[in-house]
N, C-alpha and C positions, 0 to 999 in steps of 0.2 A: 298040726305041725306048720308053720308056713315054709313054703320054698325060698329057697336062697338061691338069687345070683352071684358068680364072683366075676370081677372085671378089675382090669387094670388101672391105676389110677395114678398118674404124673403128678405131685406137689413139689412144690420148692422145699429146701432144706430145712429153712425157720420154722416152716408148718410141721414137717413131719418131727423135729424135735420137739413142737408144743405137742403135737399127738403123743410122743411119748413120753413126755412128761406127764400129763394128766392122765393115761390110761395107768402108768405107774402109781399115781397119786390115788385114782378109784380102785384100785386093785381088779382092773379088766385088761381084755387084748386091746391093742391097737386097732383092731377091725370094731370092736364092741365100740369104744371110746368112739371113734367117727362116726356109727349107727347111731348112738346116744346123742352125739350133736345134731345130727341130719334130723332125726326125731323130736328134739327140743324145736328147732326150726320151722318145723312143719307145723307143731303145735303153736306157734306163735303165729304163722302166716294164716292157718285156719283160724285163729282167734280174731284178726283184723279184717276176713273177708265179711263184705256184706251179705247179711241173712236176706233169701228171695221168700 
C-alpha cells in the first residue's frame, strides 16, 4: 500500500466546481478525481521526456 500525504490546496471557485462535476460523473471522490487528473498529467509529461 502506498503511503499518502495530506495537504491543504487553495483553488479558484470555478476549478472546485469543475472537480465536483467530474468527480460526480466519474463516481469517485473529489480527492480521487484530482489524483486521477494529476496522474494523467504525469504520464503525459513522462511520455514526452527524451529517453537517455
